[in-house]
Structure formats: structure tokens, C-alpha cells
C-alpha positions in Angstrom: 108.5 33.0 136.5 109.3 29.3 137.1 105.8 28.8 138.4 104.2 30.4 135.3 106.3 28.4 132.9 105.3 25.3 134.9 101.6 26.1 134.2 102.4 26.0 130.5 104.4 22.8 130.8 101.7 20.9 132.6 99.0 22.1 130.1 101.1 21.0 127.2 101.9 17.6 128.9 98.2 17.1 129.4 97.5 18.0 125.7 100.1 15.5 124.5 98.8 12.8 126.9 95.2 13.4 125.6 96.3 12.3 122.2 98.2 9.2 123.4 96.1 7.7 126.2 93.0 6.7 124.2 95.1 4.3 122.1 97.1 3.1 125.2 94.1 2.5 127.5 91.6 1.2 124.9 88.3 0.4 126.5 89.4 1.6 129.9 89.8 5.2 128.6 86.1 6.1 129.2 86.4 5.2 133.0 89.7 7.0 133.2 88.3 10.2 131.6 85.3 10.2 133.9 87.7 10.1 136.9 89.9 12.8 135.6 86.9 15.0 134.7 85.6 14.7 138.3 89.0 15.5 139.7 89.2 18.5 137.4 85.9 19.9 138.7 87.3 19.5 142.3 90.4 21.4 141.4 88.4 24.1 139.6 86.2 24.4 142.7 89.3 24.8 144.9 90.6 27.6 142.7 87.3 29.4 142.5 86.8 29.3 146.3 90.1 31.0 146.6 89.1 33.6 144.0 86.0 34.3 146.0 88.0 34.7 149.2 89.9 37.5 147.4 86.7 39.3 146.6 86.8 41.9 149.4 84.4 44.8 148.8 83.1 47.6 151.1 79.4 47.3 150.7 78.8 50.7 152.3 80.7 52.2 149.3 79.2 50.1 146.6 78.6 53.1 144.3 82.3 53.8 144.1 82.8 50.4 142.5 80.3 50.9 139.8 82.7 52.5 137.3 85.3 49.8 138.1 82.8 47.1 137.4 81.9 48.5 134.0 85.5 49.1 133.1 86.2 45.5 134.1 83.2 44.3 132.1 84.4 46.1 129.0 87.9 44.8 129.5 86.5 41.2 129.5 84.0 41.8 126.7 86.3 43.5 124.1 88.8 40.6 123.7 85.9 38.1 123.8 84.1 39.9 120.9 87.3 40.3 118.9 88.0 36.6 119.2 84.4 35.7 118.2 84.7 37.8 115.1 88.1 36.2 114.3 86.8 32.6 114.8 83.8 33.3 112.6 85.2 35.3 109.8 88.7 33.9 109.6 88.5 30.2 110.7 85.1 29.3 109.2 84.1 29.2 105.6 81.9 32.0 104.3 78.8 29.8 104.0 78.8 29.5 107.8 79.1 33.2 108.6 75.3 33.6 109.0 74.9 30.3 110.9 73.2 30.8 114.3 74.8 27.5 115.5 78.3 28.7 114.5 77.8 32.0 116.3 76.6 30.6 119.6 79.3 27.9 119.7 82.0 30.5 119.1 80.5 32.9 121.6 81.0 30.3 124.2 84.4 29.0 123.1 86.0 32.4 122.7 85.0 33.4 126.3 88.3 31.9 127.4 89.9 35.2 126.3 87.9 37.2 128.9 89.2 36.4 132.4 92.5 37.7 133.8 94.4 35.2 135.9 94.0 36.9 139.3 96.0 34.4 141.3 99.1 34.4 139.1 99.0 38.1 138.7 98.6 39.0 142.4 101.4 36.7 143.4 103.9 38.0 140.8 103.1 41.7 141.5 103.5 41.1 145.3 106.8 39.4 144.6 108.0 42.6 142.8 107.1 44.7 145.9 104.2 46.5 144.2 101.6 45.5 146.8 101.2 49.0 148.1 100.9 50.7 144.7 97.8 52.1 143.2 98.3 49.7 140.2 98.2 46.7 142.5 95.1 47.8 144.4 93.2 48.8 141.2 94.2 45.7 139.3 93.0 43.6 142.2 89.5 45.1 141.9 89.4 44.9 138.1 90.7 41.3 137.9 88.2 40.0 140.4 85.3 41.8 138.7 86.7 40.4 135.4 86.4 36.9 136.7 82.9 37.6 138.2 81.7 38.9 134.8 83.0 35.8 133.1 81.2 33.5 135.5 77.9 35.4 135.2 77.9 35.6 131.4 78.3 31.8 131.2 74.6 31.6 132.2 73.1 33.3 129.1 75.7 31.5 127.0 74.4 28.2 128.3 70.9 29.3 127.6 72.0 30.0 124.0 73.5 26.5 123.8 70.5 24.5 125.0 67.6 26.8 124.5 65.2 28.6 126.9 63.8 25.5 128.7 62.3 25.4 132.2 65.6 23.9 133.4 67.4 27.1 132.4 64.9 29.2 134.3 65.6 27.0 137.3 69.3 27.6 136.8 68.8 31.3 136.6 66.8 31.2 139.8 69.6 29.3 141.6 72.1 31.8 140.3 70.1 34.7 141.6 69.7 33.1 145.0 73.5 32.4 145.1 74.3 36.0 144.2 71.9 37.3 146.9 73.4 35.0 149.5 77.0 36.0 148.5 76.2 39.7 148.7 74.1 39.5 151.9 76.5 37.5 153.9 79.8 38.4 152.3 82.8 37.7 154.6 80.5 36.7 157.5 81.4 33.0 157.7 84.2 32.7 160.3 85.6 29.3 159.3 89.1 27.8 159.2 90.7 28.2 155.8 93.6 25.8 155.6 94.0 24.1 152.3 92.4 20.9 153.5 89.2 22.7 154.6 88.9 24.5 151.2 89.6 21.3 149.4 86.8 19.6 151.4 84.4 22.4 150.6 85.3 22.1 146.9 84.5 18.4 147.0 81.2 19.2 148.7 80.3 21.8 146.1 81.1 19.4 143.3 79.1 16.7 145.0 76.0 18.9 145.3 76.1 20.2 141.7 76.8 16.7 140.3 74.2 15.2 142.5 71.6 17.7 141.3 72.6 16.9 137.7 72.3 13.1 138.2 69.0 13.3 140.1 67.4 15.5 137.4 68.8 13.3 134.7 67.2 10.3 136.4 63.8 12.0 136.8 63.6 14.0 133.5 66.2 12.5 131.2 69.7 13.7 130.2 68.4 16.4 127.8 66.2 17.9 130.5 68.6 17.8 133.4 69.7 20.7 135.5 73.4 21.2 135.3 74.9 24.1 137.3 78.6 24.6 136.6 80.9 24.6 139.7 82.3 28.1 138.9 79.6 30.3 140.6 78.7 28.1 143.6 82.4 27.7 144.5 83.0 31.5 144.0 80.1 32.3 146.4 81.4 29.9 149.0 84.7 31.8 148.9 82.8 35.1 149.1 81.0 34.0 152.3 84.3 33.3 154.1 85.8 36.0 156.4 89.1 36.1 154.6 92.2 35.0 156.6 95.7 35.2 155.0 97.4 31.9 155.8 101.0 32.5 154.5 102.8 29.3 155.1 105.0 27.2 152.8 102.6 24.3 153.0 99.7 26.4 151.9 101.7 27.7 149.0 102.8 24.3 147.9 99.4 22.7 148.1 97.7 25.6 146.2 100.4 25.6 143.5 100.2 21.8 143.3 96.4 21.9 142.8 96.8 24.6 140.1 99.4 22.5 138.3 97.2 19.4 138.5 94.3 21.5 137.2 96.2 22.6 134.1 97.4 19.0 133.5 93.8 17.8 133.7 92.5 20.5 131.3 95.1 19.3 128.8 94.0 15.7 129.3 90.4 16.7 128.6 91.1 17.7 125.0 89.6 15.6 122.2 91.7 13.7 119.7 93.2 15.9 117.0 96.2 13.6 115.9 95.9 12.7 112.3 93.1 15.1 111.7 95.1 17.0 109.2 95.7 13.9 107.1 92.1 12.9 107.1 90.8 16.3 106.4 88.4 16.4 109.4 88.1 15.4 113.0 86.6 12.0 113.9 83.1 11.5 112.2 81.2 11.1 115.5 82.7 14.3 116.9 82.2 16.2 113.7 78.5 15.5 113.6 77.9 17.1 117.0 78.9 20.7 116.4 79.9 23.2 113.8 83.3 23.8 115.4 84.2 20.1 115.7 83.2 19.5 112.1 85.9 21.8 110.7 89.0 20.2 109.2 92.2 20.4 111.2 94.9 22.7 109.9 98.6 22.1 109.5 100.4 22.9 112.7 102.3 25.8 111.1 99.0 27.5 110.2 97.7 26.8 113.7 100.7 28.6 115.2 100.0 31.7 113.1 96.4 31.8 114.3 97.6 31.4 117.9 99.8 34.5 117.5 97.0 36.4 115.9 94.4 35.4 118.6 96.9 36.3 121.4 97.5 39.7 119.9 93.8 40.4 119.6 92.9 39.2 123.1 95.7 41.4 124.6 94.7 44.3 122.4 91.2 44.1 123.9 92.6 44.2 127.4 93.8 47.8 126.8 90.4 49.2 127.8 91.7 50.7 131.2 94.2 52.8 129.2 91.3 55.1 128.2 90.0 55.6 131.8 91.4 56.8 135.1 92.5 60.0 133.5 93.7 61.4 136.8 96.6 58.9 136.7 99.7 59.0 134.5 99.7 57.3 131.1 102.4 54.9 132.2 100.3 53.8 135.2 97.2 53.3 133.0 99.3 51.3 130.5 100.7 49.2 133.4 97.2 48.5 134.6 96.2 47.3 131.1 99.3 45.2 130.5 98.7 43.5 133.9 95.3 42.3 132.6 97.0 40.4 129.8 97.6 37.3 132.0 95.5 34.2 131.4 95.2 31.1 133.6 92.9 28.8 135.4 89.5 30.4 134.9 90.1 30.7 131.1 91.1 27.1 131.0 87.9 26.3 133.0 85.8 28.0 130.3 87.5 25.8 127.7 86.7 22.7 129.7 83.0 23.7 129.9 83.0 24.3 126.2 84.1 20.7 125.7 81.0 19.6 127.5 79.0 20.9 124.6 81.1 18.9 122.1 83.0 22.0 120.8 86.3 21.2 119.1 88.2 21.6 115.9 90.9 24.1 115.1 89.3 26.8 117.3 89.6 24.7 120.4 93.3 23.9 119.8 94.0 27.5 119.0 92.3 28.6 122.3 94.3 26.1 124.4 97.6 27.1 122.7 96.8 30.8 123.2 96.6 30.2 126.9 99.9 28.4 126.8 101.5 31.3 124.9 100.1 33.9 127.3 101.4 31.9 130.3 104.9 31.8 128.8 104.8 35.5 128.2 103.3 36.4 131.7 106.7 36.9 133.3 107.5 39.5 130.6 104.2 41.2 131.1 104.7 41.6 134.8 108.3 42.9 134.4 106.8 45.4 131.9 104.2 46.4 134.5 107.0 47.0 137.1 109.1 49.2 134.7 106.0 51.3 133.9 105.1 51.6 137.6 108.6 52.7 138.5 108.4 55.6 136.1 106.2 57.3 138.7 108.7 57.1 141.5 107.9 55.0 144.5 104.8 52.8 144.9 101.7 54.8 145.6 100.8 54.9 149.3 97.5 56.8 149.0 94.5 55.6 150.9 92.8 52.8 149.0 89.4 54.1 150.2 89.9 57.2 148.0 91.8 55.6 145.1 89.0 53.1 144.3 86.6 55.9 143.5 88.9 58.0 141.3 87.5 57.1 137.9 87.1 59.6 135.2 85.9 58.5 131.7 
């Protein structure tokens, strides 16, 4: 619980610092932000490599995972679509409801609500001695598929943002190659997996993706560059590794420290909002760049009400598993759904990517604070999962080989 609250604290500290540092640093702020953004990509790469390492799937039984994947996809899609509709029809004026720009910006920004925080969730469920239960094994599959679906859907969303250019076709080709490599050689790379090795691989992945971006920017110009987000390459690198569980205090401290740093850097990456309510709009330069950034900032009391509403909608959308797995008790299916409520690093990473497209305004602040609220509530969610799980006696000890395939619509 202390760890989850610390995630919220670091994110809030970063958010506060993002409003103060531009004034304090003056002209040096641009160089500072470039450095922190680079460090943020490295931390995100580290996190996604570890998510990929958890992606363990028996390829000989791939058909048994089909239903799980579509349930996970629906569990990611429903909260996303609910938040899109809320951002469009509640936050925006009616004259923008039919705006294609408004829809594509909010489709990207609201994607933060899709991914479940696999790392936080697995750690807390294991600490509550639920690691051998059906709920833990099933939620492990759904949460990883949930993250994978989020990563893959970022590609068509990026195409929406910048148009169907040849560069996007090149990105699609690279993504297809990465997925084939990840599937073909999954868990084949027998490599050391201490924290320093994974961090080094993260730096290498970031260097390759950034190098490709800089090279194509130099050759074809900034608007025609090829920019591949670090999410998928890092995830595939993790998939390739033959997973080794290294359970040492040092590994835990470093992984936790990097996650804390990542949340702090996400907060630091937020644009200026201080004083927006008085002026009636965000800064003019920012407002001219996107529909979301051009919206006037709301009073903080109204923002808080929207945060509560968006949190409720995003968690309501995560109840999809409740309507499947009918061979399990209702309390188990509810526990599975509640476990998917947790948000964390991948959702924050989506918000950071949205910032790269100059998205901002009230919707951005609401998205960030929604992640903070869900992090604060995560401990309660997990305790709720445990109580629901214990209604069905002891943790389930059935064979995971059979349990993964037991899906009835």
C-alpha cells in the first residue's frame, strides 16, 4: 500500500514542479525538459521490457488464449470509449462535437484509461498470498493482453494524428516485423536479466528509436520523420528473454526506484496550467496547436468533479470480465474485474505520448489526476479482490493449463 501511495505522491510532486520550474529556470528550462524527457523514455523502456518479460504464453495452445485476448481487448476498449464520449460531449462545447480534430485528439488522450497496471497488481496480489489462485493466473493473462492491446492500438491512433503518409506505412512495417520476431523467438534469448542489464537494453532501445527519428528528421524534415514510440520495441525485447525470476532486495529497490522516477518525470512533463482559469485559456501558443489545448481551464473544484466521474466511468468499463467465465462463481468474476481497475505506468506513458502531439487543456489535467486517484484507491481495490476471492474457500489449485481455456460467453 505504501508503494502505491508513493506512486501518487511522486506523480503529484512532478505535476507541481512542472508549474514552478519554468519560472525558476527561465531560459534553461528547454534544456532541462529535453533531458528529463530522454530520461523518461529510458524509464518507460525499462518498465516495458519487464512487462514483456512477464508475457509467458504457450504457443502450442495459442487457440486457448483467443477468448482471453478478446475479453482483454473489450476490457481495454470499453473504458477508453466511455472516456472519449465523456471528453467530447461533456468537456467540449457543442460546436466541436462534430469536429474530426476533436475526436482524434480525444481518442488518443483517453487511451490512458485502457491499460491495467500489471506490475503493481501482480505484486500486491502475490503479497496477499493469492498467487496460486485462479483469479491471479487469469488476471495475469488479461492484464498483459490489456497492455499489448494498448500498445498496438497506438499505431492506428498515430496514423489518425499525422495522416496516412509513407512514414506511417514504414512504421506499420516495422511494427509487423517486431511482432513476428517477438512471436517467433519468444523466450528464446538466454541472457542475464539483472536490473543493470535491463536498464542498458532500455538505453539501447531508446537510442535506436531516437536515432531513427533524428536521422529521418535530418533527411526528410521534422514533419516527415519516422518516430517509433519506445513502448512496442521495449516490450518485444522483454518477450524475447527467457524469463528468469531474480527475487533479491536490490532488484526490488531498483525496479521500484525507476518506477517512482518515471511517475515523477511524467508529472514534470505536464504543460503549464497555473493561472489558466484566470485568463480563461491556456497559453496562446499552446492553444493554437490543438483543440484540447485551446479549451479554457476550469476551476479546480469543477476539475475534481470531472476526475471522480472519469474514474467511475473507466472502472465501470473494466467490469467486462464479469459477463464471461460463467463456469466460475460470481464473486470470482467480480474479483477479476475489480483487479483490472488499477492504473499505473503504461497509462501514464500514454499521456506522455499525447503530450508529444501538443494535447492539453482540462482533459489532460483530468487524465493525470484520474491516474492519481486510482493509484490512491488501488490498495482498497486489491483488498476487495482478496475478500471476494476468499468467499470461494482456499485459493484455487487447479492446473493452469486447463484453467486458461475455460471461457464461456
